[in-house]
mmCIF file of the N, C-alpha and C atoms, coordinates in Angstrom:
data_MODEL
# 
_entry.id   MODEL 
# 
loop_
_atom_site.group_PDB 
_atom_site.id 
_atom_site.type_symbol 
_atom_site.label_atom_id 
_atom_site.label_alt_id 
_atom_site.label_comp_id 
_atom_site.label_asym_id 
_atom_site.label_entity_id 
_atom_site.label_seq_id 
_atom_site.pdbx_PDB_ins_code 
_atom_site.Cartn_x 
_atom_site.Cartn_y 
_atom_site.Cartn_z 
_atom_site.occupancy 
_atom_site.B_iso_or_equiv 
_atom_site.pdbx_formal_charge 
_atom_site.auth_seq_id 
_atom_site.auth_comp_id 
_atom_site.auth_asym_id 
_atom_site.auth_atom_id 
_atom_site.pdbx_PDB_model_num 
ATOM 1   N N  . UNK A 1 1  ? 63.897 96.174 17.406 1.00 0.00 ? 1  UNK A N  1 
ATOM 2   C CA . UNK A 1 1  ? 62.355 95.898 18.088 1.00 0.00 ? 1  UNK A CA 1 
ATOM 3   C C  . UNK A 1 1  ? 62.297 95.435 20.237 1.00 0.00 ? 1  UNK A C  1 
ATOM 4   N N  . UNK A 1 2  ? 61.203 95.889 20.572 1.00 0.00 ? 2  UNK A N  1 
ATOM 5   C CA . UNK A 1 2  ? 61.505 95.620 21.561 1.00 0.00 ? 2  UNK A CA 1 
ATOM 6   C C  . UNK A 1 2  ? 61.575 93.622 22.511 1.00 0.00 ? 2  UNK A C  1 
ATOM 7   N N  . UNK A 1 3  ? 61.146 92.947 22.872 1.00 0.00 ? 3  UNK A N  1 
ATOM 8   C CA . UNK A 1 3  ? 60.861 91.621 23.908 1.00 0.00 ? 3  UNK A CA 1 
ATOM 9   C C  . UNK A 1 3  ? 59.501 91.363 24.615 1.00 0.00 ? 3  UNK A C  1 
ATOM 10  N N  . UNK A 1 4  ? 58.423 91.225 24.250 1.00 0.00 ? 4  UNK A N  1 
ATOM 11  C CA . UNK A 1 4  ? 57.432 90.539 25.142 1.00 0.00 ? 4  UNK A CA 1 
ATOM 12  C C  . UNK A 1 4  ? 58.048 90.050 26.026 1.00 0.00 ? 4  UNK A C  1 
ATOM 13  N N  . UNK A 1 5  ? 57.413 90.240 26.798 1.00 0.00 ? 5  UNK A N  1 
ATOM 14  C CA . UNK A 1 5  ? 56.909 89.959 28.218 1.00 0.00 ? 5  UNK A CA 1 
ATOM 15  C C  . UNK A 1 5  ? 55.901 88.833 28.211 1.00 0.00 ? 5  UNK A C  1 
ATOM 16  N N  . UNK A 1 6  ? 56.094 87.590 28.510 1.00 0.00 ? 6  UNK A N  1 
ATOM 17  C CA . UNK A 1 6  ? 54.376 86.650 28.289 1.00 0.00 ? 6  UNK A CA 1 
ATOM 18  C C  . UNK A 1 6  ? 53.993 86.694 29.528 1.00 0.00 ? 6  UNK A C  1 
ATOM 19  N N  . UNK A 1 7  ? 52.831 86.734 28.537 1.00 0.00 ? 7  UNK A N  1 
ATOM 20  C CA . UNK A 1 7  ? 51.741 86.716 28.689 1.00 0.00 ? 7  UNK A CA 1 
ATOM 21  C C  . UNK A 1 7  ? 51.407 85.838 30.493 1.00 0.00 ? 7  UNK A C  1 
ATOM 22  N N  . UNK A 1 8  ? 52.480 85.157 30.518 1.00 0.00 ? 8  UNK A N  1 
ATOM 23  C CA . UNK A 1 8  ? 51.895 84.561 32.249 1.00 0.00 ? 8  UNK A CA 1 
ATOM 24  C C  . UNK A 1 8  ? 52.051 85.331 33.245 1.00 0.00 ? 8  UNK A C  1 
ATOM 25  N N  . UNK A 1 9  ? 53.734 86.214 33.012 1.00 0.00 ? 9  UNK A N  1 
ATOM 26  C CA . UNK A 1 9  ? 54.245 86.926 34.426 1.00 0.00 ? 9  UNK A CA 1 
ATOM 27  C C  . UNK A 1 9  ? 53.609 87.906 34.436 1.00 0.00 ? 9  UNK A C  1 
ATOM 28  N N  . UNK A 1 10 ? 52.997 88.599 32.899 1.00 0.00 ? 10 UNK A N  1 
ATOM 29  C CA . UNK A 1 10 ? 52.205 89.647 33.384 1.00 0.00 ? 10 UNK A CA 1 
ATOM 30  C C  . UNK A 1 10 ? 50.934 89.455 34.610 1.00 0.00 ? 10 UNK A C  1 
ATOM 31  N N  . UNK A 1 11 ? 50.329 88.861 33.919 1.00 0.00 ? 11 UNK A N  1 
ATOM 32  C CA . UNK A 1 11 ? 49.072 88.426 35.211 1.00 0.00 ? 11 UNK A CA 1 
ATOM 33  C C  . UNK A 1 11 ? 49.577 88.151 36.596 1.00 0.00 ? 11 UNK A C  1 
ATOM 34  N N  . UNK A 1 12 ? 50.371 87.438 36.762 1.00 0.00 ? 12 UNK A N  1 
ATOM 35  C CA . UNK A 1 12 ? 51.218 87.317 37.842 1.00 0.00 ? 12 UNK A CA 1 
ATOM 36  C C  . UNK A 1 12 ? 51.431 88.399 38.555 1.00 0.00 ? 12 UNK A C  1 
ATOM 37  N N  . UNK A 1 13 ? 52.573 89.447 37.872 1.00 0.00 ? 13 UNK A N  1 
ATOM 38  C CA . UNK A 1 13 ? 52.323 90.740 38.565 1.00 0.00 ? 13 UNK A CA 1 
ATOM 39  C C  . UNK A 1 13 ? 50.968 91.532 38.696 1.00 0.00 ? 13 UNK A C  1 
ATOM 40  N N  . UNK A 1 14 ? 50.067 91.299 37.959 1.00 0.00 ? 14 UNK A N  1 
ATOM 41  C CA . UNK A 1 14 ? 48.796 91.780 38.217 1.00 0.00 ? 14 UNK A CA 1 
ATOM 42  C C  . UNK A 1 14 ? 48.497 91.366 39.383 1.00 0.00 ? 14 UNK A C  1 
ATOM 43  N N  . UNK A 1 15 ? 48.469 90.746 39.504 1.00 0.00 ? 15 UNK A N  1 
ATOM 44  C CA . UNK A 1 15 ? 47.477 89.604 40.363 1.00 0.00 ? 15 UNK A CA 1 
ATOM 45  C C  . UNK A 1 15 ? 48.466 90.286 42.026 1.00 0.00 ? 15 UNK A C  1 
ATOM 46  N N  . UNK A 1 16 ? 49.581 90.110 41.230 1.00 0.00 ? 16 UNK A N  1 
ATOM 47  C CA . UNK A 1 16 ? 49.867 90.407 43.316 1.00 0.00 ? 16 UNK A CA 1 
ATOM 48  C C  . UNK A 1 16 ? 50.112 91.329 43.217 1.00 0.00 ? 16 UNK A C  1 
ATOM 49  N N  . UNK A 1 17 ? 49.636 92.202 42.720 1.00 0.00 ? 17 UNK A N  1 
ATOM 50  C CA . UNK A 1 17 ? 49.792 93.914 42.827 1.00 0.00 ? 17 UNK A CA 1 
ATOM 51  C C  . UNK A 1 17 ? 47.941 93.969 43.474 1.00 0.00 ? 17 UNK A C  1 
ATOM 52  N N  . UNK A 1 18 ? 47.432 93.850 43.090 1.00 0.00 ? 18 UNK A N  1 
ATOM 53  C CA . UNK A 1 18 ? 45.837 93.296 43.019 1.00 0.00 ? 18 UNK A CA 1 
ATOM 54  C C  . UNK A 1 18 ? 45.593 92.940 44.997 1.00 0.00 ? 18 UNK A C  1 
ATOM 55  N N  . UNK A 1 19 ? 46.470 92.069 45.384 1.00 0.00 ? 19 UNK A N  1 
ATOM 56  C CA . UNK A 1 19 ? 46.171 90.981 45.922 1.00 0.00 ? 19 UNK A CA 1 
ATOM 57  C C  . UNK A 1 19 ? 47.101 92.213 47.082 1.00 0.00 ? 19 UNK A C  1 
ATOM 58  N N  . UNK A 1 20 ? 48.157 92.962 46.580 1.00 0.00 ? 20 UNK A N  1 
ATOM 59  C CA . UNK A 1 20 ? 48.305 93.621 47.357 1.00 0.00 ? 20 UNK A CA 1 
ATOM 60  C C  . UNK A 1 20 ? 48.479 93.924 49.155 1.00 0.00 ? 20 UNK A C  1 
ATOM 61  N N  . UNK A 1 21 ? 47.637 95.196 49.052 1.00 0.00 ? 21 UNK A N  1 
ATOM 62  C CA . UNK A 1 21 ? 46.591 95.512 49.800 1.00 0.00 ? 21 UNK A CA 1 
ATOM 63  C C  . UNK A 1 21 ? 45.264 95.074 50.801 1.00 0.00 ? 21 UNK A C  1 
ATOM 64  N N  . UNK A 1 22 ? 44.495 94.532 49.753 1.00 0.00 ? 22 UNK A N  1 
ATOM 65  C CA . UNK A 1 22 ? 43.230 93.934 49.343 1.00 0.00 ? 22 UNK A CA 1 
ATOM 66  C C  . UNK A 1 22 ? 42.657 92.223 50.398 1.00 0.00 ? 22 UNK A C  1 
ATOM 67  N N  . UNK A 1 23 ? 43.975 92.223 50.951 1.00 0.00 ? 23 UNK A N  1 
ATOM 68  C CA . UNK A 1 23 ? 43.831 90.842 51.639 1.00 0.00 ? 23 UNK A CA 1 
ATOM 69  C C  . UNK A 1 23 ? 42.296 91.403 52.974 1.00 0.00 ? 23 UNK A C  1 
ATOM 70  N N  . UNK A 1 24 ? 41.860 92.409 53.945 1.00 0.00 ? 24 UNK A N  1 
ATOM 71  C CA . UNK A 1 24 ? 41.368 92.958 54.189 1.00 0.00 ? 24 UNK A CA 1 
ATOM 72  C C  . UNK A 1 24 ? 39.708 92.327 53.980 1.00 0.00 ? 24 UNK A C  1 
ATOM 73  N N  . UNK A 1 25 ? 39.991 92.840 52.549 1.00 0.00 ? 25 UNK A N  1 
ATOM 74  C CA . UNK A 1 25 ? 38.571 93.239 52.310 1.00 0.00 ? 25 UNK A CA 1 
ATOM 75  C C  . UNK A 1 25 ? 38.164 91.991 51.290 1.00 0.00 ? 25 UNK A C  1 
ATOM 76  N N  . UNK A 1 26 ? 39.315 91.355 50.872 1.00 0.00 ? 26 UNK A N  1 
ATOM 77  C CA . UNK A 1 26 ? 38.640 89.832 50.966 1.00 0.00 ? 26 UNK A CA 1 
ATOM 78  C C  . UNK A 1 26 ? 38.624 88.665 51.364 1.00 0.00 ? 26 UNK A C  1 
ATOM 79  N N  . UNK A 1 27 ? 39.124 89.519 52.706 1.00 0.00 ? 27 UNK A N  1 
ATOM 80  C CA . UNK A 1 27 ? 38.090 88.716 54.252 1.00 0.00 ? 27 UNK A CA 1 
ATOM 81  C C  . UNK A 1 27 ? 36.723 88.620 54.699 1.00 0.00 ? 27 UNK A C  1 
ATOM 82  N N  . UNK A 1 28 ? 36.709 89.692 54.584 1.00 0.00 ? 28 UNK A N  1 
ATOM 83  C CA . UNK A 1 28 ? 35.250 90.736 54.905 1.00 0.00 ? 28 UNK A CA 1 
ATOM 84  C C  . UNK A 1 28 ? 34.045 90.255 54.095 1.00 0.00 ? 28 UNK A C  1 
ATOM 85  N N  . UNK A 1 29 ? 34.548 90.271 52.911 1.00 0.00 ? 29 UNK A N  1 
ATOM 86  C CA . UNK A 1 29 ? 33.745 89.980 51.746 1.00 0.00 ? 29 UNK A CA 1 
ATOM 87  C C  . UNK A 1 29 ? 33.396 88.288 51.491 1.00 0.00 ? 29 UNK A C  1 
ATOM 88  N N  . UNK A 1 30 ? 34.368 87.466 51.951 1.00 0.00 ? 30 UNK A N  1 
ATOM 89  C CA . UNK A 1 30 ? 34.198 86.289 52.028 1.00 0.00 ? 30 UNK A CA 1 
ATOM 90  C C  . UNK A 1 30 ? 33.060 85.907 53.215 1.00 0.00 ? 30 UNK A C  1 
ATOM 91  N N  . UNK A 1 31 ? 33.915 86.840 54.450 1.00 0.00 ? 31 UNK A N  1 
ATOM 92  C CA . UNK A 1 31 ? 32.918 86.964 55.460 1.00 0.00 ? 31 UNK A CA 1 
ATOM 93  C C  . UNK A 1 31 ? 31.235 86.628 55.589 1.00 0.00 ? 31 UNK A C  1 
ATOM 94  N N  . UNK A 1 32 ? 31.084 88.508 54.820 1.00 0.00 ? 32 UNK A N  1 
ATOM 95  C CA . UNK A 1 32 ? 29.615 88.686 54.707 1.00 0.00 ? 32 UNK A CA 1 
ATOM 96  C C  . UNK A 1 32 ? 28.525 87.944 53.481 1.00 0.00 ? 32 UNK A C  1 
ATOM 97  N N  . UNK A 1 33 ? 30.143 87.030 52.404 1.00 0.00 ? 33 UNK A N  1 
ATOM 98  C CA . UNK A 1 33 ? 29.162 86.421 51.793 1.00 0.00 ? 33 UNK A CA 1 
ATOM 99  C C  . UNK A 1 33 ? 28.150 84.885 52.718 1.00 0.00 ? 33 UNK A C  1 
ATOM 100 N N  . UNK A 1 34 ? 29.015 84.348 53.185 1.00 0.00 ? 34 UNK A N  1 
ATOM 101 C CA . UNK A 1 34 ? 28.921 83.621 54.482 1.00 0.00 ? 34 UNK A CA 1 
ATOM 102 C C  . UNK A 1 34 ? 27.616 83.615 54.819 1.00 0.00 ? 34 UNK A C  1 
ATOM 103 N N  . UNK A 1 35 ? 27.627 85.088 55.539 1.00 0.00 ? 35 UNK A N  1 
ATOM 104 C CA . UNK A 1 35 ? 26.277 85.327 56.740 1.00 0.00 ? 35 UNK A CA 1 
ATOM 105 C C  . UNK A 1 35 ? 25.208 85.861 55.863 1.00 0.00 ? 35 UNK A C  1 
ATOM 106 N N  . UNK A 1 36 ? 25.821 86.555 54.654 1.00 0.00 ? 36 UNK A N  1 
ATOM 107 C CA . UNK A 1 36 ? 24.457 86.277 53.822 1.00 0.00 ? 36 UNK A CA 1 
ATOM 108 C C  . UNK A 1 36 ? 23.411 85.005 53.266 1.00 0.00 ? 36 UNK A C  1 
ATOM 109 N N  . UNK A 1 37 ? 24.439 83.730 53.128 1.00 0.00 ? 37 UNK A N  1 
ATOM 110 C CA . UNK A 1 37 ? 23.920 82.883 52.577 1.00 0.00 ? 37 UNK A CA 1 
ATOM 111 C C  . UNK A 1 37 ? 23.171 82.331 54.129 1.00 0.00 ? 37 UNK A C  1 
ATOM 112 N N  . UNK A 1 38 ? 23.547 82.749 55.099 1.00 0.00 ? 38 UNK A N  1 
ATOM 113 C CA . UNK A 1 38 ? 22.920 82.164 56.337 1.00 0.00 ? 38 UNK A CA 1 
ATOM 114 C C  . UNK A 1 38 ? 21.296 82.779 56.476 1.00 0.00 ? 38 UNK A C  1 
ATOM 115 N N  . UNK A 1 39 ? 21.960 84.381 56.204 1.00 0.00 ? 39 UNK A N  1 
ATOM 116 C CA . UNK A 1 39 ? 20.512 85.490 56.272 1.00 0.00 ? 39 UNK A CA 1 
ATOM 117 C C  . UNK A 1 39 ? 19.022 84.473 55.215 1.00 0.00 ? 39 UNK A C  1 
ATOM 118 N N  . UNK A 1 40 ? 19.545 84.374 54.311 1.00 0.00 ? 40 UNK A N  1 
ATOM 119 C CA . UNK A 1 40 ? 18.444 83.348 52.894 1.00 0.00 ? 40 UNK A CA 1 
ATOM 120 C C  . UNK A 1 40 ? 18.297 82.106 53.042 1.00 0.00 ? 40 UNK A C  1 
ATOM 121 N N  . UNK A 1 41 ? 18.846 81.655 53.970 1.00 0.00 ? 41 UNK A N  1 
ATOM 122 C CA . UNK A 1 41 ? 18.700 80.000 54.146 1.00 0.00 ? 41 UNK A CA 1 
ATOM 123 C C  . UNK A 1 41 ? 17.531 81.061 55.358 1.00 0.00 ? 41 UNK A C  1 
ATOM 124 N N  . UNK A 1 42 ? 17.561 81.053 56.415 1.00 0.00 ? 42 UNK A N  1 
ATOM 125 C CA . UNK A 1 42 ? 16.663 81.852 57.736 1.00 0.00 ? 42 UNK A CA 1 
ATOM 126 C C  . UNK A 1 42 ? 15.641 81.811 56.754 1.00 0.00 ? 42 UNK A C  1 
ATOM 127 N N  . UNK A 1 43 ? 15.901 83.084 56.182 1.00 0.00 ? 43 UNK A N  1 
ATOM 128 C CA . UNK A 1 43 ? 14.313 83.465 54.940 1.00 0.00 ? 43 UNK A CA 1 
ATOM 129 C C  . UNK A 1 43 ? 13.610 82.943 54.811 1.00 0.00 ? 43 UNK A C  1 
ATOM 130 N N  . UNK A 1 44 ? 14.046 81.999 54.209 1.00 0.00 ? 44 UNK A N  1 
ATOM 131 C CA . UNK A 1 44 ? 13.351 81.350 53.131 1.00 0.00 ? 44 UNK A CA 1 
ATOM 132 C C  . UNK A 1 44 ? 12.671 79.990 54.221 1.00 0.00 ? 44 UNK A C  1 
ATOM 133 N N  . UNK A 1 45 ? 13.286 79.690 55.626 1.00 0.00 ? 45 UNK A N  1 
ATOM 134 C CA . UNK A 1 45 ? 13.060 78.619 56.515 1.00 0.00 ? 45 UNK A CA 1 
ATOM 135 C C  . UNK A 1 45 ? 11.617 79.473 56.661 1.00 0.00 ? 45 UNK A C  1 
ATOM 136 N N  . UNK A 1 46 ? 11.877 81.259 57.290 1.00 0.00 ? 46 UNK A N  1 
ATOM 137 C CA . UNK A 1 46 ? 10.899 81.816 57.385 1.00 0.00 ? 46 UNK A CA 1 
ATOM 138 C C  . UNK A 1 46 ? 9.025  81.997 56.328 1.00 0.00 ? 46 UNK A C  1 
ATOM 139 N N  . UNK A 1 47 ? 9.498  82.284 54.743 1.00 0.00 ? 47 UNK A N  1 
ATOM 140 C CA . UNK A 1 47 ? 8.584  82.071 54.487 1.00 0.00 ? 47 UNK A CA 1 
ATOM 141 C C  . UNK A 1 47 ? 8.292  80.654 54.387 1.00 0.00 ? 47 UNK A C  1 
ATOM 142 N N  . UNK A 1 48 ? 8.534  79.834 54.589 1.00 0.00 ? 48 UNK A N  1 
ATOM 143 C CA . UNK A 1 48 ? 8.287  78.134 54.408 1.00 0.00 ? 48 UNK A CA 1 
ATOM 144 C C  . UNK A 1 48 ? 6.929  77.481 55.405 1.00 0.00 ? 48 UNK A C  1 
ATOM 145 N N  . UNK A 1 49 ? 7.350  78.274 56.860 1.00 0.00 ? 49 UNK A N  1 
ATOM 146 C CA . UNK A 1 49 ? 6.451  78.307 58.149 1.00 0.00 ? 49 UNK A CA 1 
ATOM 147 C C  . UNK A 1 49 ? 5.216  79.763 57.586 1.00 0.00 ? 49 UNK A C  1 
ATOM 148 N N  . UNK A 1 50 ? 5.368  80.515 57.170 1.00 0.00 ? 50 UNK A N  1 
ATOM 149 C CA . UNK A 1 50 ? 3.796  81.425 57.280 1.00 0.00 ? 50 UNK A CA 1 
ATOM 150 C C  . UNK A 1 50 ? 3.331  80.564 55.934 1.00 0.00 ? 50 UNK A C  1 
ATOM 151 N N  . UNK A 1 51 ? 3.812  80.520 54.540 1.00 0.00 ? 51 UNK A N  1 
ATOM 152 C CA . UNK A 1 51 ? 3.372  79.477 53.614 1.00 0.00 ? 51 UNK A CA 1 
ATOM 153 C C  . UNK A 1 51 ? 2.238  78.033 54.701 1.00 0.00 ? 51 UNK A C  1 
ATOM 154 N N  . UNK A 1 52 ? 2.780  77.823 54.950 1.00 0.00 ? 52 UNK A N  1 
ATOM 155 C CA . UNK A 1 52 ? 2.545  76.770 55.538 1.00 0.00 ? 52 UNK A CA 1 
ATOM 156 C C  . UNK A 1 52 ? 1.317  76.664 57.102 1.00 0.00 ? 52 UNK A C  1 
ATOM 157 N N  . UNK A 1 53 ? 1.492  78.022 57.690 1.00 0.00 ? 53 UNK A N  1 
ATOM 158 C CA . UNK A 1 53 ? 0.430  78.241 58.400 1.00 0.00 ? 53 UNK A CA 1 
ATOM 159 C C  . UNK A 1 53 ? -0.339 78.992 57.544 1.00 0.00 ? 53 UNK A C  1 
ATOM 160 N N  . UNK A 1 54 ? -0.419 79.545 56.786 1.00 0.00 ? 54 UNK A N  1 
ATOM 161 C CA . UNK A 1 54 ? -2.231 80.440 55.774 1.00 0.00 ? 54 UNK A CA 1 
ATOM 162 C C  . UNK A 1 54 ? -2.627 79.176 55.196 1.00 0.00 ? 54 UNK A C  1 
ATOM 163 N N  . UNK A 1 55 ? -1.326 77.512 55.157 1.00 0.00 ? 55 UNK A N  1 
ATOM 164 C CA . UNK A 1 55 ? -2.105 76.624 54.380 1.00 0.00 ? 55 UNK A CA 1 
ATOM 165 C C  . UNK A 1 55 ? -2.907 75.545 55.201 1.00 0.00 ? 55 UNK A C  1 
ATOM 166 N N  . UNK A 1 56 ? -2.497 76.324 56.131 1.00 0.00 ? 56 UNK A N  1 
ATOM 167 C CA . UNK A 1 56 ? -3.353 75.202 57.233 1.00 0.00 ? 56 UNK A CA 1 
ATOM 168 C C  . UNK A 1 56 ? -2.693 73.984 58.122 1.00 0.00 ? 56 UNK A C  1 
ATOM 169 N N  . UNK A 1 57 ? -1.719 73.982 57.062 1.00 0.00 ? 57 UNK A N  1 
ATOM 170 C CA . UNK A 1 57 ? -0.705 72.361 57.366 1.00 0.00 ? 57 UNK A CA 1 
ATOM 171 C C  . UNK A 1 57 ? 0.547  72.448 59.163 1.00 0.00 ? 57 UNK A C  1 
ATOM 172 N N  . UNK A 1 58 ? 0.624  73.557 58.883 1.00 0.00 ? 58 UNK A N  1 
ATOM 173 C CA . UNK A 1 58 ? 1.785  74.325 60.384 1.00 0.00 ? 58 UNK A CA 1 
ATOM 174 C C  . UNK A 1 58 ? 1.027  74.442 61.227 1.00 0.00 ? 58 UNK A C  1 
ATOM 175 N N  . UNK A 1 59 ? 1.632  73.035 62.495 1.00 0.00 ? 59 UNK A N  1 
ATOM 176 C CA . UNK A 1 59 ? 0.982  73.553 64.232 1.00 0.00 ? 59 UNK A CA 1 
ATOM 177 C C  . UNK A 1 59 ? 1.735  74.259 64.550 1.00 0.00 ? 59 UNK A C  1 
ATOM 178 N N  . UNK A 1 60 ? 3.051  74.700 64.339 1.00 0.00 ? 60 UNK A N  1 
ATOM 179 C CA . UNK A 1 60 ? 3.700  75.402 65.375 1.00 0.00 ? 60 UNK A CA 1 
ATOM 180 C C  . UNK A 1 60 ? 2.636  76.616 65.474 1.00 0.00 ? 60 UNK A C  1 
ATOM 181 N N  . UNK A 1 61 ? 1.924  77.506 66.629 1.00 0.00 ? 61 UNK A N  1 
ATOM 182 C CA . UNK A 1 61 ? 1.677  78.818 66.514 1.00 0.00 ? 61 UNK A CA 1 
ATOM 183 C C  . UNK A 1 61 ? 2.318  79.832 66.579 1.00 0.00 ? 61 UNK A C  1 
ATOM 184 N N  . UNK A 1 62 ? 1.526  81.162 65.886 1.00 0.00 ? 62 UNK A N  1 
ATOM 185 C CA . UNK A 1 62 ? 2.125  81.714 64.958 1.00 0.00 ? 62 UNK A CA 1 
ATOM 186 C C  . UNK A 1 62 ? 2.261  82.973 65.763 1.00 0.00 ? 62 UNK A C  1 
ATOM 187 N N  . UNK A 1 63 ? 1.962  83.272 67.335 1.00 0.00 ? 63 UNK A N  1 
ATOM 188 C CA . UNK A 1 63 ? 2.981  83.990 68.245 1.00 0.00 ? 63 UNK A CA 1 
ATOM 189 C C  . UNK A 1 63 ? 4.479  83.214 67.959 1.00 0.00 ? 63 UNK A C  1 
ATOM 190 N N  . UNK A 1 64 ? 5.098  81.940 67.379 1.00 0.00 ? 64 UNK A N  1 
ATOM 191 C CA . UNK A 1 64 ? 5.952  80.778 67.920 1.00 0.00 ? 64 UNK A CA 1 
ATOM 192 C C  . UNK A 1 64 ? 7.000  81.185 66.166 1.00 0.00 ? 64 UNK A C  1 
ATOM 193 N N  . UNK A 1 65 ? 5.837  82.305 65.695 1.00 0.00 ? 65 UNK A N  1 
ATOM 194 C CA . UNK A 1 65 ? 6.843  82.161 64.151 1.00 0.00 ? 65 UNK A CA 1 
ATOM 195 C C  . UNK A 1 65 ? 7.150  84.420 64.205 1.00 0.00 ? 65 UNK A C  1 
ATOM 196 N N  . UNK A 1 66 ? 5.915  84.503 64.991 1.00 0.00 ? 66 UNK A N  1 
ATOM 197 C CA . UNK A 1 66 ? 6.138  85.672 64.794 1.00 0.00 ? 66 UNK A CA 1 
ATOM 198 C C  . UNK A 1 66 ? 7.986  86.081 65.479 1.00 0.00 ? 66 UNK A C  1 
ATOM 199 N N  . UNK A 1 67 ? 7.528  85.128 66.928 1.00 0.00 ? 67 UNK A N  1 
ATOM 200 C CA . UNK A 1 67 ? 8.773  85.533 67.713 1.00 0.00 ? 67 UNK A CA 1 
ATOM 201 C C  . UNK A 1 67 ? 10.177 84.431 66.943 1.00 0.00 ? 67 UNK A C  1 
ATOM 202 N N  . UNK A 1 68 ? 10.276 83.923 65.929 1.00 0.00 ? 68 UNK A N  1 
ATOM 203 C CA . UNK A 1 68 ? 11.033 83.516 65.550 1.00 0.00 ? 68 UNK A CA 1 
ATOM 204 C C  . UNK A 1 68 ? 11.691 84.777 63.657 1.00 0.00 ? 68 UNK A C  1 
ATOM 205 N N  . UNK A 1 69 ? 10.414 85.230 63.328 1.00 0.00 ? 69 UNK A N  1 
ATOM 206 C CA . UNK A 1 69 ? 11.203 86.105 62.656 1.00 0.00 ? 69 UNK A CA 1 
ATOM 207 C C  . UNK A 1 69 ? 11.252 87.733 63.567 1.00 0.00 ? 69 UNK A C  1 
ATOM 208 N N  . UNK A 1 70 ? 11.358 87.525 64.182 1.00 0.00 ? 70 UNK A N  1 
ATOM 209 C CA . UNK A 1 70 ? 11.310 88.761 65.308 1.00 0.00 ? 70 UNK A CA 1 
ATOM 210 C C  . UNK A 1 70 ? 12.802 88.818 64.947 1.00 0.00 ? 70 UNK A C  1 
ATOM 211 N N  . UNK A 1 71 ? 13.507 87.342 66.356 1.00 0.00 ? 71 UNK A N  1 
ATOM 212 C CA . UNK A 1 71 ? 14.588 86.563 65.909 1.00 0.00 ? 71 UNK A CA 1 
ATOM 213 C C  . UNK A 1 71 ? 15.962 87.040 64.968 1.00 0.00 ? 71 UNK A C  1 
ATOM 214 N N  . UNK A 1 72 ? 15.035 86.965 64.208 1.00 0.00 ? 72 UNK A N  1 
ATOM 215 C CA . UNK A 1 72 ? 16.550 87.208 62.547 1.00 0.00 ? 72 UNK A CA 1 
ATOM 216 C C  . UNK A 1 72 ? 16.326 88.169 62.180 1.00 0.00 ? 72 UNK A C  1 
ATOM 217 N N  . UNK A 1 73 ? 15.835 89.612 61.897 1.00 0.00 ? 73 UNK A N  1 
ATOM 218 C CA . UNK A 1 73 ? 15.241 90.774 61.565 1.00 0.00 ? 73 UNK A CA 1 
ATOM 219 C C  . UNK A 1 73 ? 16.098 91.311 62.569 1.00 0.00 ? 73 UNK A C  1 
ATOM 220 N N  . UNK A 1 74 ? 16.382 91.251 63.645 1.00 0.00 ? 74 UNK A N  1 
ATOM 221 C CA . UNK A 1 74 ? 16.916 92.560 64.760 1.00 0.00 ? 74 UNK A CA 1 
ATOM 222 C C  . UNK A 1 74 ? 18.186 91.972 65.245 1.00 0.00 ? 74 UNK A C  1 
# 
């Protein structure tokens, strides 16, 4: 019978192989996750401003909110 390799060494080999040529992709993935988190925060802030404006409690002019929306999505 063949002697089995320990599971830890097999896992390390697979992990090493996975990271071998994918470091650039992992960096790009991390950056895109950060950018999407910022985008989600901006979107929720804009939704809050629009909801407050509709409710009549927001003193910011509608033109300013529209300009912020345009700047956020362009």
